C-alpha positions, 0 to 999 in steps of 0.5 A: 482714712475717710470720714464722710462728712470730709468727703461730702464737703469735698465734692460739694453740697454739704452742709446745705439745704440739698446735702446728701449725707445719708447716701454719701454714707451708705455708699462709704458702707457699700465700698467695704471689703474685708479688712476695713474698719469702722473707725468712728460713727456717732449716728449709725453710720448715717451722719458726719462722724462716720470713718472707715479705714479702708484697706490699701490696695483696694483689690477687686472681688473677681481679681482677688480670685484669680490673683490678678490686679485690675489696673495691672492685667492689661499692661502684661504682655501677650 
């Protein structure tokens, strides 16, 4: 699970005068795929309470269609 407040603190700038918590929340929501779940959200997806459970492993959309995994495809023998 990823919490927006914890993520923003880890990368810096929160809390503070130049915080970009709303941008952090938007990025987290944009990364959601089928099966991911919003577990906590007190501020309509814009606050430090936003918590998302992402399913792992992550599969790229084009890789899901072909059955290929993006990180192992380059390891295949010709």
